[in-house]
C-alpha positions as CSV (number, residue, x, y, z in Angstrom):
1,X,-267.4,67.9,79.6
2,X,-266.6,68.0,75.9
3,X,-265.6,71.5,74.8
4,X,-266.5,72.9,78.2
5,X,-270.2,73.1,77.4
6,X,-272.8,73.3,80.1
7,X,-276.5,72.8,79.2
8,X,-279.2,72.4,81.9
9,X,-282.4,70.9,80.7
10,X,-285.3,71.3,83.2
11,X,-287.9,68.5,83.0
12,X,-290.9,69.9,84.7
13,X,-294.5,68.5,84.5
14,X,-296.9,71.0,82.9
15,X,-299.1,71.2,85.9
16,X,-296.1,72.2,88.1
17,X,-294.8,74.9,85.9
18,X,-294.5,78.0,88.0
19,X,-294.7,76.1,91.2
20,X,-291.1,74.8,91.4
21,X,-288.1,77.0,92.1
22,X,-285.3,77.4,89.6
23,X,-282.1,75.6,90.7
24,X,-280.0,76.5,87.7
25,X,-277.5,78.5,89.7
26,X,-276.6,75.8,92.2
27,X,-276.7,73.2,89.4
28,X,-274.0,75.1,87.5
29,X,-271.9,75.2,90.6
30,X,-272.4,71.4,91.0
31,X,-271.3,70.7,87.5
32,X,-268.2,72.8,87.8
33,X,-267.2,71.2,91.1
34,X,-268.2,67.6,90.7
35,X,-267.7,67.2,87.0
36,X,-270.4,64.6,86.2
37,X,-270.1,62.8,83.0
38,X,-273.5,64.3,81.9
39,X,-272.3,67.8,82.7
40,X,-272.5,69.1,79.1
41,X,-276.2,68.2,79.0
42,X,-277.7,67.6,82.4
43,X,-281.4,66.9,82.9
44,X,-282.9,68.2,86.1
45,X,-286.2,66.7,87.2
46,X,-288.9,67.3,89.8
47,X,-290.2,64.9,92.3
48,X,-293.9,65.6,91.9
49,X,-294.8,64.4,95.4
50,X,-292.8,67.1,97.2
51,X,-291.5,69.4,94.4
52,X,-287.9,68.5,95.2
53,X,-285.4,69.1,92.3
54,X,-282.8,66.5,91.4
55,X,-280.6,65.1,88.7
56,X,-279.2,61.6,88.1
57,X,-275.6,61.4,86.9
58,X,-272.3,59.6,87.2
59,X,-269.2,61.0,89.0
60,X,-265.7,59.6,89.3
61,X,-264.9,58.0,92.7
62,X,-262.0,60.3,93.6
63,X,-264.3,63.4,93.0
64,X,-267.1,61.8,95.2
65,X,-264.6,61.3,98.0
66,X,-263.0,64.8,97.6
67,X,-266.3,66.6,97.9
68,X,-268.5,64.1,99.7
69,X,-269.3,63.4,103.3
70,X,-271.5,61.0,105.2
71,X,-271.5,63.3,108.3
72,X,-274.9,64.8,107.5
73,X,-277.2,66.5,110.0
74,X,-281.0,66.4,109.4
75,X,-281.4,69.9,110.8
76,X,-278.1,71.7,110.2
77,X,-279.3,75.1,111.4
78,X,-280.8,74.2,114.8
79,X,-279.3,70.7,115.6
80,X,-276.0,70.4,113.7
81,X,-274.6,67.8,116.0
82,X,-277.2,65.1,115.4
83,X,-277.1,62.8,112.4
84,X,-279.8,61.6,109.9
85,X,-278.1,58.5,108.7
86,X,-278.3,55.2,110.5
87,X,-275.1,53.7,111.9
88,X,-272.6,51.9,109.7
89,X,-272.9,48.1,110.3
90,X,-269.3,47.2,110.1
91,X,-269.6,43.4,110.5
92,X,-272.5,42.7,108.2
93,X,-271.7,40.1,105.5
94,X,-273.4,42.3,102.8
95,X,-271.1,45.2,103.7
96,X,-268.0,43.0,103.5
97,X,-269.1,41.9,100.0
98,X,-269.8,45.5,99.0
99,X,-266.2,46.4,99.9
100,X,-264.9,43.4,98.1
101,X,-267.0,44.3,95.0
102,X,-265.8,47.9,95.0
103,X,-262.1,46.7,94.9
104,X,-263.2,44.4,92.0
105,X,-264.2,47.5,90.1
106,X,-267.9,47.3,90.8
107,X,-269.9,50.4,89.7
108,X,-272.5,51.4,92.3
109,X,-275.6,53.3,91.5
110,X,-278.4,55.3,93.2
111,X,-276.2,56.9,95.9
112,X,-278.5,59.6,97.1
113,X,-277.0,63.0,97.9
114,X,-277.8,66.7,98.4
115,X,-275.5,69.2,96.9
116,X,-275.4,72.2,99.2
117,X,-272.9,74.8,100.4
118,X,-275.2,76.0,103.2
119,X,-273.2,74.0,105.7
120,X,-269.7,72.5,105.4
121,X,-269.1,74.1,102.0
122,X,-265.8,72.2,101.6
123,X,-267.9,69.0,101.4
124,X,-270.9,70.1,99.4
125,X,-271.9,66.6,98.4
126,X,-273.9,65.3,101.4
127,X,-274.4,61.6,101.3
128,X,-278.0,61.0,102.4
129,X,-278.4,57.4,101.3
130,X,-275.5,55.1,100.5
131,X,-273.0,55.6,103.3
132,X,-272.0,52.0,103.2
133,X,-271.3,52.3,99.4
134,X,-269.4,55.6,100.1
135,X,-267.1,53.8,102.6
136,X,-266.6,50.9,100.2
137,X,-265.6,53.3,97.4
138,X,-263.2,54.9,99.8
139,X,-261.5,51.6,100.5
140,X,-261.4,50.9,96.7
141,X,-259.7,54.3,96.1
142,X,-257.0,53.3,98.6
143,X,-256.4,50.2,96.4
144,X,-256.1,52.5,93.3
145,X,-259.6,51.7,92.0
146,X,-261.3,54.8,90.6
147,X,-264.5,54.0,88.9
148,X,-267.6,56.0,87.9
149,X,-270.6,55.7,90.2
150,X,-274.2,56.7,89.8
151,X,-275.7,59.4,92.0
152,X,-279.1,61.0,92.5
153,X,-278.3,64.6,93.5
154,X,-280.9,66.9,95.1
155,X,-280.7,70.7,95.1
156,X,-282.0,73.5,97.4
157,X,-284.0,71.2,99.6
158,X,-286.4,72.7,102.2
159,X,-286.3,71.1,105.7
160,X,-289.5,69.1,104.9
161,X,-288.1,67.9,101.6
162,X,-284.8,67.0,103.3
163,X,-286.6,64.8,105.9
164,X,-288.7,63.2,103.1
165,X,-285.6,62.4,101.0
166,X,-283.6,61.1,104.0
167,X,-286.5,58.9,105.2
168,X,-286.8,57.4,101.7
169,X,-283.1,56.9,101.4
170,X,-282.8,55.2,104.8
171,X,-285.8,53.0,104.4
172,X,-285.6,49.3,103.5
173,X,-287.2,46.2,104.9
174,X,-284.3,45.6,107.3
175,X,-284.2,49.2,108.7
176,X,-285.6,49.8,112.1
177,X,-288.6,52.0,112.5
178,X,-286.8,53.7,115.4
179,X,-284.7,55.5,112.8
180,X,-287.9,57.0,111.3
181,X,-289.0,58.1,114.8
182,X,-285.6,59.7,115.5
183,X,-285.6,61.6,112.2
184,X,-289.2,62.8,112.7
185,X,-288.4,64.0,116.2
186,X,-285.3,65.8,115.1
187,X,-287.3,67.7,112.5
188,X,-289.8,68.7,115.1
189,X,-287.0,70.1,117.3
190,X,-284.5,69.2,120.0
191,X,-286.8,69.4,123.0
192,X,-287.4,65.7,123.6
193,X,-283.6,64.9,123.2
194,X,-282.7,67.8,125.5
195,X,-285.2,66.6,128.1
196,X,-283.8,63.1,128.0
197,X,-280.3,64.4,128.4
198,X,-281.4,66.6,131.3
199,X,-282.9,63.6,133.0
200,X,-279.8,61.4,132.3
201,X,-281.9,59.1,130.2
202,X,-279.4,60.1,127.5
203,X,-275.8,61.1,128.1
204,X,-274.8,64.7,127.3
205,X,-274.5,65.0,123.5
206,X,-275.9,61.6,122.9
207,X,-278.7,61.0,120.4
208,X,-281.5,58.5,120.5
209,X,-280.7,54.9,119.3
210,X,-281.6,54.2,115.6
211,X,-282.5,50.7,116.7
212,X,-283.7,49.3,120.0
213,X,-280.9,47.2,121.6
214,X,-280.2,46.1,125.1
215,X,-277.6,48.2,126.8
216,X,-277.8,51.0,124.2
217,X,-279.3,54.4,124.3
218,X,-283.1,54.7,124.6
219,X,-285.2,55.2,121.5
220,X,-287.6,58.0,120.7
221,X,-290.5,55.6,121.1
222,X,-289.4,54.8,124.7
223,X,-289.1,58.4,125.6
224,X,-292.4,59.3,124.1
225,X,-294.0,56.3,125.9
226,X,-292.7,57.5,129.2
227,X,-294.0,61.0,128.9
228,X,-297.4,60.0,127.4
229,X,-298.1,57.5,130.2
230,X,-297.0,60.0,132.9
231,X,-299.7,62.3,131.8
232,X,-302.3,59.6,131.4
233,X,-301.6,58.6,135.0
234,X,-302.1,62.2,136.1
235,X,-305.6,62.0,134.7
236,X,-306.5,59.1,137.1
237,X,-308.3,60.0,140.3
238,X,-306.4,58.0,143.0
239,X,-309.6,57.6,145.0
240,X,-311.1,55.7,142.1
241,X,-307.9,53.7,141.2
242,X,-309.4,50.3,141.9
243,X,-312.4,51.0,139.6
244,X,-310.5,52.6,136.8
245,X,-308.9,51.0,133.8
246,X,-305.2,51.7,134.4
247,X,-303.5,50.1,131.4
248,X,-300.6,52.1,130.0
249,X,-300.0,52.4,126.2
250,X,-297.0,52.0,124.0
251,X,-296.4,54.8,121.6
252,X,-296.4,53.8,117.9
253,X,-293.2,53.5,115.9
254,X,-292.5,54.1,112.3
255,X,-295.6,56.4,111.8
256,X,-296.6,59.7,113.2
257,X,-298.0,59.1,116.8
258,X,-301.4,60.6,117.6
259,X,-301.1,60.1,121.3
260,X,-297.7,61.9,121.5
261,X,-299.0,64.8,119.4
262,X,-302.1,65.0,121.7
263,X,-300.0,65.1,124.9
264,X,-297.9,68.0,123.5
265,X,-301.0,69.8,122.4
266,X,-302.7,69.6,125.8
267,X,-299.6,70.2,127.8
268,X,-298.0,73.3,126.3
269,X,-295.6,73.7,129.2
270,X,-294.5,70.1,129.0
271,X,-290.8,70.9,128.8
272,X,-291.0,73.2,131.9
273,X,-293.0,70.6,134.0
274,X,-290.7,70.2,137.0
275,X,-292.5,67.1,138.3
276,X,-292.3,65.4,134.9
277,X,-288.6,66.1,134.8
278,X,-288.1,64.8,138.3
279,X,-290.0,61.6,137.3
280,X,-287.6,61.3,134.3
281,X,-284.5,61.7,136.6
282,X,-285.8,59.2,139.1
283,X,-286.6,56.6,136.4
284,X,-283.1,57.1,135.0
285,X,-281.8,56.4,138.5
286,X,-283.9,53.2,138.6
287,X,-282.5,52.0,135.3
288,X,-278.9,52.6,136.4
289,X,-279.5,51.0,139.8
290,X,-280.9,47.9,138.1
291,X,-277.9,47.7,135.8
292,X,-275.4,48.3,138.6
293,X,-277.0,45.7,140.8
294,X,-276.7,43.0,138.1
295,X,-273.3,44.1,136.8
296,X,-270.6,41.5,137.2
297,X,-273.1,38.8,137.9
298,X,-273.5,35.9,135.5
299,X,-277.2,36.4,134.8
300,X,-279.4,36.9,131.9
301,X,-278.7,40.4,130.4
302,X,-282.4,40.8,130.4
303,X,-282.2,41.2,134.2
304,X,-279.9,44.2,133.9
305,X,-282.1,45.9,131.2
306,X,-285.4,45.1,132.9
307,X,-286.0,48.8,133.6
308,X,-286.3,49.6,129.9
309,X,-288.8,46.8,129.2
310,X,-291.8,48.7,127.7
311,X,-294.2,47.2,130.3
312,X,-291.9,48.3,133.2
313,X,-291.2,51.7,131.7
314,X,-294.8,52.6,130.8
315,X,-296.2,51.4,134.1
316,X,-293.6,53.1,136.2
317,X,-294.2,56.4,134.4
318,X,-298.0,55.9,134.7
319,X,-297.9,55.3,138.5
320,X,-295.6,58.4,138.9
321,X,-298.3,60.3,137.2
322,X,-301.0,58.9,139.4
323,X,-299.0,59.8,142.5
324,X,-297.8,63.2,141.3
325,X,-299.6,65.0,144.1
326,X,-299.0,62.5,146.8
327,X,-295.6,63.3,148.1
328,X,-295.3,60.5,150.6
329,X,-296.2,57.7,148.2
330,X,-294.3,59.3,145.3
331,X,-291.2,59.3,147.5
332,X,-291.7,55.6,148.1
333,X,-292.2,55.0,144.4
334,X,-289.0,56.8,143.6
335,X,-287.2,55.1,146.5
336,X,-287.4,51.8,144.7
337,X,-284.1,52.7,143.1
338,X,-282.5,52.6,146.6
339,X,-283.3,48.9,147.2
340,X,-280.5,47.3,149.1
341,X,-279.2,43.7,148.8
342,X,-280.8,42.9,145.4
343,X,-281.7,44.4,142.1
344,X,-284.5,47.0,142.6
345,X,-286.9,45.3,140.3
346,X,-286.1,41.8,141.7
347,X,-286.0,40.3,138.2
348,X,-285.7,36.8,139.5
349,X,-288.9,37.0,141.5
350,X,-290.7,38.7,138.5
351,X,-289.7,35.7,136.4
352,X,-291.7,33.5,138.7
353,X,-294.7,35.6,138.7
354,X,-297.7,34.2,136.8
355,X,-301.5,33.8,136.9
356,X,-303.5,30.6,136.6
357,X,-304.8,31.8,133.3
358,X,-301.3,32.3,131.7
359,X,-300.3,30.0,128.9
360,X,-297.6,27.4,129.3
361,X,-295.1,29.5,127.4
362,X,-295.5,32.5,129.7
363,X,-292.0,33.2,131.0
364,X,-293.0,35.3,134.0
365,X,-293.7,39.0,134.6
366,X,-291.5,41.4,132.8
367,X,-290.7,39.5,129.6
368,X,-293.7,40.6,127.5
369,X,-295.0,44.1,126.7
370,X,-298.7,43.5,125.9
371,X,-301.5,45.4,127.6
372,X,-302.0,42.7,130.3
373,X,-298.3,42.9,131.2
374,X,-298.4,46.6,131.4
375,X,-301.5,46.6,133.5
376,X,-300.0,44.1,135.9
377,X,-296.9,46.3,136.4
378,X,-299.1,49.3,137.2
379,X,-300.7,47.3,140.0
380,X,-297.3,46.2,141.3
381,X,-295.7,49.7,141.3
382,X,-298.9,51.2,142.9
383,X,-298.8,48.5,145.6
384,X,-295.1,49.0,146.2
385,X,-295.7,52.7,146.8
386,X,-298.0,51.9,149.8
387,X,-295.2,50.9,152.1
388,X,-292.1,51.3,150.0
389,X,-290.6,48.0,151.1
390,X,-289.5,46.9,147.6
391,X,-290.7,44.2,145.3
392,X,-291.0,40.6,146.5
393,X,-292.8,37.4,145.6
394,X,-295.9,38.1,147.8
395,X,-296.3,41.7,146.3
396,X,-296.0,40.3,142.8
397,X,-298.6,37.7,143.4
398,X,-301.1,40.2,144.9
399,X,-300.5,42.7,142.1
400,X,-301.3,40.0,139.4
401,X,-304.4,39.0,141.3
402,X,-305.5,42.6,141.7
403,X,-305.1,43.2,138.0
404,X,-307.3,40.3,137.1
405,X,-309.9,41.2,139.8
406,X,-310.0,44.7,138.4
407,X,-310.4,43.4,134.8
408,X,-313.3,41.2,135.9
409,X,-314.9,44.1,137.8
410,X,-314.6,46.4,134.8
411,X,-316.2,43.8,132.5
412,X,-319.2,43.7,134.9
413,X,-319.4,47.5,134.9
414,X,-319.3,47.6,131.1
415,X,-321.9,44.9,130.8
416,X,-324.2,46.8,133.2
417,X,-323.7,50.0,131.2
418,X,-324.5,48.2,127.9
419,X,-327.7,46.8,129.5
420,X,-328.7,50.3,130.6
421,X,-328.0,51.8,127.2
422,X,-330.1,49.0,125.6
């Protein structure tokens, strides 16, 4: 800063004057610590969508690394151990080029940060968007390359503003919507994650996956789908099961989910529901039993991960809900995890299950996740719970036929109702 001057110029739209908070104090601290090139005359703007205050500036690489961190929680007060950023993709060709460019004295721009001393004051420059660039800059510094880089720096963010900024910063066409779900759920609180950890659907201290992948942690969408369908199943009268539409749903991803919000609104004691928690524990047991049964066998990895197929997950939870008050059949449903001699879901037999109406490219039950697939699995799990003898070819065939018979019967009922209404 020439002559040590420090001038803060607040650029605030006239209609927002008086509605945005002053950030001059924290900005002065930022200028003193980070020494941006623009420090003698720094413009501070307002994002008119959420009233967040920010500046755009350039800071030397060594200073970014001295004061910056990519270890940034979304909710530092209540959930400090869980991160907002998506995982670093170490082996991506674009990342390799980024590191090479940094060593070639490339100047990066639009690294999104929050300057705050509210948590981890020794690293006040929190990298919200641009963690790959941050790491590339770090490698360049080790090669004695110390360039200026462009930053967008936010000040005094509220929790809602922080979520908004982090969502924007982690959003691009290639980014999974599962990251959005995880960030939204983190802002709402730790309850869903705590529940999954208690059920062993997540390991202790483990967060939801930021992208659905076989063999990895479950996603927020999967956890929500399980719980929503359990409660939908609870609403089914078992005496009317054969004349009731029993198709589970998949929760939405990448957008706020109405079904999930509705379940939480109607079930205020959801996190204390002992039967729901037991269902979660038993499903985790099934998932692990399926993996263990296939482990070491040269088979399609899809067999091992069959439990987390959305059709399987949603239907299993739905049937657990239907049977929640029938201890005998519920025990048989849960006992599927104890199948001896083969994988509990009998993935090989599922792969051969099909109906005469299925298209040529249908690969068998358990590969798709559409409503028909979900409905077929409900019939299968409901049938299996009658005797608890496990899944076999005959049971699969009957379940598929029962599903189509039910669909035909429901169409007749709907047609008769329409005629009566007419």
